[in-house]
N, C-alpha and C positions, 0 to 999 in steps of 0.2 A: 551727375558728379563724376569727374575723372578720378580713377584710382591712381594715387600719386606714386605707386610703384610701377606703373606702366610707362613705357617710353613716350606715349602720346602726350603725357603731361608736359613734357619738355618741348613740344612743338609750338609753333606760333610765336608771338612776340615774347622776348625775354624780359624778365623783371628780377628784382633782387630776391624775392621769395624763392624763385627757382635756383638762384645762386646759393642761397642758404641750404636749400634742399639737397642740391648736388654735392656741396662740400661735406655736409653731415653724412650723406650716403657714402661718400668715399672714405671718410674716417671709419665708418662702421665696417665697410668691406675690408679695409686694410688693418682694422683693429689698431688704429694709430691716432694720437691726439692731433688736433688741427695744426698746432704750432710746429709739428714735426713733419708735415707734408712738404714735399719738394715740388718744384715746378714740373719736373718730369712726371711725378705722380698725377698731377692735375691734367697734363696733356695726354696721358695714357688712359684717362677715364673718359668714356664716350659722352657722359653728361657734362662733366666739368670742362671738357674741351670746347664745349659750345658757349661757355661764358664769354661775353664780350670783353675785350681788353684784358685777357687772362694774365695774371701775374700773382706772385706771392702776396702782393698788396690786397688781392681779392680775399685771401684767407683772413688777413688782419681785419678787413672790413666786416667779415662775418663774425669774427671774435668780438669786435667792438659793438656791433649791433646786438649780439647775444648778451653782453654785459648791460647794455642799455635796457633790454627787456627785463633783466633781473632787477636793475635799479628801479624801474617802474613798479615792480612787484613788492619792493620793500617800502615804497612810499605809502604813508598812511592816509586814509581819507578822514577828514575832520570837518565839522560844521556842515555836514551833508544830510540831505533827506534821501535815504537809500531804499529803493523798492526792488526787493528780490522776488523774482517770479519763478514758479516751478510748475511743470505740467501735472505732476503727481506729488503726493506727500513723499518725502525723502529725496526727491530730485535735487532740491536746493542744497541740502546737507551734503549729499554725495558729490556734488559738483563744486561746492564753494566754501565748506565750513571753515577751513584754515584762513581763508580770505575774510570771512564774516566775523570770526572771533576777534580779530584785531580791530575791526570797525566798532564792535560793541564795547570795547574798553573805553571809548571816549564818550563822556556824558553829553558832548555837543552834537553827536550824531543821532538822528532819528532813523531807526532801522525797522523796515516793514517787510513782512513776508506775505506774498499772495500765492495761494495754491489754486490752480485753475479747475481741477476736476475733483470729484468726490472721493475717488480711490477705492470704491467698494469692491471692485474686481480683485483687489489684492488681499481680501479677508476671506478665509475659507469658512465653509459651513462648520467644520469641526472646531475651528477657533472660536467662532461666535457661540456655538452650542456650549462649549466649556465655560465661556465667560458668563452666559446666562445662568448656567448651573451653579457656578461659584457665587454669583450674586444672590441667588436663592439661598444658598448655604449660609452666607453672612447674614441674610435677613433672619433666617430661622435661629441663628445663634445670638440674635439681638445685637449684632455688631454694625448695623447701619441705623444709627439712632435718629438720623434726620427725618425718617418717616414718622417719628413720634410728634414732630412739631405740628400744631393744629392746621397750619396753612400750607403744609408741604405740597399736597396734591393739587392745590388751587394755584399757587404761584411760587411757593418756596423752592420747588425743584429747579427753577430758572436761575437761582442765585448761587453764589459761592463756588463757581467752577474754578476760580483761582485757588480756592482752598483745596480742592481735589488734587490740583497740580502740586501745590506746596506739600501736601500730605505725602504724595507719591515720592517726591524728590527728597523730602526729609528722610524717608525710609530707604531710599537709595544710599544716602549717607550713612544710615544706621545699619545697612546691610541686612534689612529685614524684609525678605521677599513676601511674607504673608501680609504685612501691612501695605507693601507696595500694591499687591493684588487687591486689597480692600479699597485702596484709593481709586484704583482703576474701576472696580465694581460700583463705587459711588457714582462715577460718571456714567457708566452703563445704565444705572437705574434712573438717573436724571433724564438722560436722553430718551429712554423707553417710556417714561411717564409722559413726556411731551409728545412723543410720536403717536402713542395710542390713546392719549387723554385718559390715562388710568386714574382712578379716584380713591383707591384704597390698597392696602397690602394684599388683600384677598384678590383684587383684580390683577395686581402684579403677578401673584403666584399663578393664577389661571392663565394669563396671557403667556407667561414665560414657559409654562408646561406645554402649551400648544405649540409655541415656536420651536422649542427644543425638539419636540417630536417631529415637526416638519423638517427641521434641519437634519436630523438623524435619518429620516426616510428619504432624503435627497430631493424633496419637492422644490419646485422653482421658488426662488425668493420673491416675496411680495415687495412692493415699492417701499413699504415701511422697513422691511428687513434690509433692503439695499441701503436705505438712508442710515439705518443704525450702523451698518458696516462702515459706511463713509464717515460717520461720527467717531467711530473707533480710530480711524486713520487721522482724523482731525485732532483728537486727544494726543496721539503720538507726536504729531507735529508741534503741538503746544508744549509738550514735555521737553523736546529737544532744545527749543529756543528759550525756554524758561531756565535752562542751565545757566544762561548768561543774564537772566533777569528780565527777559522780554515779557511785557504785559500782553494780556489777551487782546486788547484793542489794537495791537500792532501785528496781529496774525489774522489774515483775511482768507476765509474759505469761500471761494467764489462759486463752486459747484456748477461750473459751466457744462452744457450738454454735449460736450465734444465726443463722448463715447458713441453717441447715437447718430452722428452726422457723417455724411459722405467724406471720403478721405481727403478731398481737396477743398472742401467747402469752408468758407468763413461766414458765420451767421451774424446778423445785425445785433441780436440780443447780446451775444458774447462780446462783440466789439464795444458796444455801449457800456457794458458792465466794467470793462477795463478802462475805457476812456473816462468814465465818470470818476473812477478811483484816481486816475492820473490827475484829473482836474482838482480833486479834493486834496490829495496829498502833495501835489506839485513837487515830485521828486527831482533831485539834481543828478542822481545816478540810478540806472536801471540795470538789472541783470536778466538775461534771457538764455534759455537752453537753445543752442543752435545745432539742430540735427536735420539732415536731409531726409526727404521722404524715403522710407525703407530702411533707415538706420535706426534700429531700436523701435520702440512703440510709435505708431503713426501719430499718436496724440501729441508727441513732442513737436512734430512738424506743424500740425494744425494749430497748436498753441502759439508757436513762433509767428506764424502768418497772421493770427488773430491779434497778437500784440503789435505786430508791425502795422496793421491797418489802424489800430487805435492810436499808435504814435503818429502815423501819417496825418490823421485827422486833428490830433492835438497840435501838430506842427503848423497847421493852417490857422490856428487861433491864438498861439502863444509863441514867444521867442524861445526857441529851444537850442540856440547856438552854443550854449554852455553845457547842455545835457550830455552826460557820459553814459554810454551803453556798453556793457561788458557781456560778450557772448561766452557761454561756458558749455562744456560737455561733461559727461560723467562715465557711467559704466557701460553705456551702449555704443558709444563711439568716442574717438579721441581726436584732438588736433595734432597734426604734424607740427613739430617745433617751428617750422617756417611759417605756418599759418597763424600761430599765436604771436601776439606782440607784448604780452605781459606774463612774466613768470613769477608765481607766488611761492616763496620758500615754505617748505613744510618740515617742521622739526619732529623728532621722536616724541617730544612732549605733545605737540599738536595731534600726532597720530594716536597717542594714548587717549587723549580727551575725546577725539573723534570716535574711536572704536568703542569706548565705554558708553558714550552718549547714544550711539546707534543701538547697541545691544540692550541697554536699559530702557530705551524709549520706544523703538520700533519693534514692539512685541510680535507683530504679524509678519515681520520681515526677517527675523533671525534665521528662519528656514523659509525662504521665499517660495511662493507657489509658482511663480513664473521667473525662474532664475535665468541669468545670462547663459546662452548655450555653450560658452567657452569656460564656464566657471561654476562649480557646485559648492556654494558656501555663502556666508553673509555678504551682502553687497559692500559693506564697509571694508572687508578684506580685499575685495576686487579693486575698489577705488584706491586703496593704499598701494596695491601692486602697480597700478597705472602710474601713480605719482613717483614711485621708486624707479620705474622704467624711464619715465620722462627725465628724471634727475640724471640717470645714467647716460642718456643721450646727450644732455647738455655738458656733462663731464668730458665727452669727446671734444667739444669745442673749447671749453674753458680750462680743462685740466682738473684733476682731483685737488691739486694743491691750491687752486684758486679758492676753493671752499674752505679747506681746513686751515689755511694760513691767512684767511681774510681778516681785516681789521674790524669788520662789522659782525657783532655776535649773532645776529639773525642768520647771516650767510654761513658763519662757522657752524651753526647748529643745523644746517640744512641736510636732510636725508631723503627728501622727495621734492618734487616741483609740481605745482598746479598751473596749467596753461589756460590763459584767457585771451580773448580777442577784444581789445578796446576799440570802439567805433564812435563816430559822430552819428547824428540822426540820419544824414544822407547816406553814409556808408552802410548803416544797418538796413535802411529801406532798399538800397541798391542790392545788398546781399539777399534779402528776402525775395525781391523781384527776380533776381538771377536764379534762385532756387526754383521759383515757380516756372520760369521759362524752360528750365531743363526737363521738368515733368511734362510740359506741354509740347515738347519737340516731337 
């Protein structure tokens, strides 16, 4: 991948993306809005001077295209089957939540979430040890009554996961952290009973005491503990989308084995898992995290290539000419404004919902074990900082008054922008193949 701050980016055939890049760069260098640039300014800038048929009309073309990108961002999706994909739990939220919340207001949309990996790496031993201890405490206090049902340890533990979510979110509304924790521990107990095939409260107590001691001693996690950690992350993801009423059968935990595979490998099992889901759900819109190898966790790149291969095979058996694919990025890398072709307005209201949902739901991530190297704090705050910066960049092109004097209330309310890259199937597959070729050079 070329670093777009390097002069080499502007070598080779010129395109309009390079024109957008050069004009915005000049605005930022001069600290001047686009409509105030002069022809002399353009000619004196080494990048802008290379724009073919350079004139002030060039600046207006960039302004017009920027407005078009924003208009695409305020257009709502309706009567769609939308398949959001994320490499890890929280990736979809961090990259897309303001975009998604508007989709979920329409009862005509079917919105699905597919998380590709288990996410167990993001749960610390200390977090899980405390969760197991709290579950034991609630048991001893008689506050987990479901264990008293005669069939609980045979089959009852498998039911009413929706109730755990509803209990938790009810107590978010009531501002009752103790009952929130109790709802979370209900889910821990259900998952543990299934994992270890526990048959009584006594077996639960014995197993939990053993695992708490192992966690505190720093012993390697068993496969069962890794799975339990992954199920903690799955519960967090279910909480976030339940804020808007998403049912559990619309949240898909694929648990693909991407952590244990070579950095560039795409495995048949993973491709088939995604392909089968595409066939079953038949989405009209797909979202994909678009990150080059080495930008953020390598799992992002592997997931993107795996989805690309599944889409390629699906394209061979179905008519995907109307399929929309939106590429997104979040806290690990960002689109330059010229790369993106859809700008989603983000209001202060959207930011408030986003931040609260993140902190209430992603209990393991409020203090992330693997933070971004450039930021020490909740990922939600980093995402908001990125949206605000992106909004500031676009103000250079459109002007501040474009936003606060706009006739559209959504644009007037804008204080951040989320960048997306909308693609056809061919454009997405070409992008994925181009990324692969850069690695193999």
